C-alpha positions in Angstrom: -2.0 -59.7 5.7 0.0 -60.2 8.6 -1.6 -61.4 11.3 -4.9 -58.8 10.5 -6.9 -62.6 10.0 -5.6 -64.0 13.6 -6.7 -60.5 15.4 -10.1 -60.6 13.2 -10.7 -64.4 14.1 -10.7 -63.3 17.2 -12.9 -60.3 17.0 -15.6 -61.9 15.0 -15.5 -65.1 17.4 -16.6 -63.1 20.5 -18.4 -60.8 18.1 -20.9 -64.2 16.4 -19.2 -62.8 13.3 -17.7 -66.0 11.6 -20.4 -66.3 9.2 -20.7 -62.5 8.0 -18.6 -59.4 7.2 -18.5 -55.7 7.0 -20.6 -54.1 4.7 -18.7 -50.7 4.5 -14.5 -50.4 4.7 -12.1 -47.7 4.4 -8.3 -47.4 4.7 -5.1 -45.4 4.5 -2.2 -47.3 4.1 1.9 -46.2 3.9 3.4 -48.2 1.2 7.0 -48.6 1.1 9.2 -46.7 -2.4 11.8 -49.2 -2.4 13.0 -52.4 -1.5 11.6 -55.8 -2.2 8.5 -55.7 -0.5 5.0 -53.5 -1.5 2.6 -53.9 1.3 1.3 -51.3 3.6 4.0 -50.6 6.8 1.3 -48.9 8.4 -2.2 -48.9 7.7 -5.7 -48.9 9.1 -8.7 -50.1 7.9 -12.2 -48.7 9.6 -15.1 -51.1 9.0 -19.0 -51.0 9.7 -20.4 -54.2 9.7 -25.0 -54.6 8.9 -25.8 -54.3 13.4 -23.3 -50.5 13.5 -20.8 -52.7 15.0 -17.4 -50.9 14.2 -14.3 -52.0 14.0 -10.5 -50.9 13.9 -7.4 -52.9 11.7 -4.6 -51.2 12.2 -0.7 -52.3 12.2 2.1 -50.2 12.7 1.2 -47.7 14.6 3.1 -47.1 17.8 -0.2 -45.6 19.5 -2.9 -48.4 19.2 -2.5 -50.3 22.2 1.1 -48.8 22.8 2.3 -50.9 19.4 1.0 -54.3 21.0 -1.1 -56.8 18.5 -4.2 -57.7 19.3 -8.0 -57.8 19.6 -9.8 -54.5 22.1 -13.6 -54.5 22.4 -14.7 -51.0 24.2 -18.5 -50.6 25.0 -20.1 -48.2 27.3 -18.3 -49.3 30.2 -14.7 -49.3 29.2 -12.3 -51.9 27.5 -10.5 -54.9 27.1 -7.7 -55.7 25.1 -6.7 -59.3 24.5 -3.7 -60.6 22.8 -2.2 -63.9 22.0 1.0 -64.3 23.8 -0.2 -61.5 26.7 -3.5 -62.8 28.9 -5.6 -59.6 29.1 -5.9 -56.3 29.8 -9.2 -53.3 30.7 -10.0 -50.0 31.7 -11.7 -51.4 34.5 -9.3 -53.7 36.6 -12.5 -55.5 38.1 -13.4 -56.7 35.1 -10.8 -58.4 34.8 -12.0 -60.6 37.4 -15.6 -61.5 36.8 -17.1 -64.5 36.5 -18.8 -65.2 33.1 -22.3 -66.2 34.8 -24.6 -69.3 33.6 -26.6 -67.1 31.3 -24.0 -65.1 29.5 -22.5 -65.6 26.4 -19.4 -68.9 26.9 -17.4 -69.0 24.2 -15.7 -72.0 23.5 -12.1 -72.7 25.1 -9.8 -74.3 23.0 -7.4 -77.1 24.1 -5.0 -75.5 21.5 -5.0 -75.6 17.2 -3.8 -79.2 17.2 -5.1 -80.8 19.8 -9.0 -79.5 18.3 -7.6 -80.8 15.0 -6.4 -83.7 15.6 -9.9 -84.3 18.5 -11.8 -83.5 15.3 -10.4 -86.0 13.0 -11.5 -88.8 15.3 -15.0 -87.7 16.1 -15.4 -85.8 12.7 -16.7 -82.5 13.8 -16.1 -79.5 12.6 -13.0 -78.3 14.1 -13.0 -74.5 16.4 -11.6 -72.9 12.9 -13.6 -74.3 10.2 -12.1 -73.0 6.5 -15.2 -70.6 6.4 -14.4 -69.2 9.3 -10.5 -68.4 8.5 -12.2 -67.1 5.2 -13.8 -64.4 7.0 -11.7 -63.3 9.0 -9.6 -62.5 6.3 -11.9 -60.7 4.3 -11.9 -57.4 5.8 -8.5 -57.2 5.1 -8.5 -57.9 1.5 -11.4 -55.6 1.6 -9.3 -52.9 3.4 -6.5 -53.8 1.0 -8.3 -52.7 -1.8 -10.2 -49.8 0.3 -6.3 -48.4 0.6 -4.8 -49.2 -2.8 -8.4 -47.1 -4.7 -8.3 -44.6 -1.5 -11.9 -45.5 -1.3 -15.1 -46.0 0.7 -16.3 -49.3 -0.8 -19.3 -51.5 0.3 -19.8 -54.8 0.5 -22.3 -57.6 0.6 -21.0 -59.9 3.2 -23.8 -62.7 1.8 -22.6 -62.6 -1.5 -18.9 -61.7 -0.7 -19.1 -58.8 -3.9 -18.4 -55.2 -3.7 -21.0 -53.1 -4.6 -21.4 -50.4 -7.5 -17.3 -50.5 -8.0 -16.8 -52.1 -11.4 -13.1 -51.1 -10.6 -12.6 -52.9 -7.0 -14.7 -55.9 -8.1 -12.4 -57.2 -9.9 -9.6 -56.7 -6.9 -11.5 -59.5 -5.9 -9.6 -61.8 -7.6 -7.3 -62.1 -10.6 -8.0 -63.7 -14.4 -6.4 -67.2 -14.5 -4.5 -68.6 -17.1 -5.9 -70.1 -20.0 -6.0 -73.3 -20.3 -7.7 -73.5 -16.4 -11.7 -71.7 -15.5 -14.4 -72.4 -13.5 
């Protein structure tokens, strides 16, 4: 899934989508015709969430954020872009110095993955990124892969985590278990 999970976790975190997923997914991918790997080298996945938010997941395209990886929020007053290794950028540079007010949303500031994990082992509190969050962060990528391979839009119920009305796509959510293993 390339970096999809890493960047979707940031997008989901900022949008309060850690416990949900998209309801519509479509995508396009370019797959290598030869070689060892069969994953898309260039892709674009378009997702839509229940509240109308649209998220685009793209990779391998130099025209997306100048070819760098990151998460970009686009709103009525411009955009803000965040990367894991480069701080932030914005269409209006004044936004970079804006102070978050006490009544606005404040996200948890992580001391780093290792420190957060060790602190949670000691305190028995949930980590900043529990398993459910990791699962929900990669879900748009997995659904996008299915949409790209089938070359059609799919509909998804994030509550039941089922593809709606498409048995072929639904079968692609998993693989049959080998005997004697079963659930």
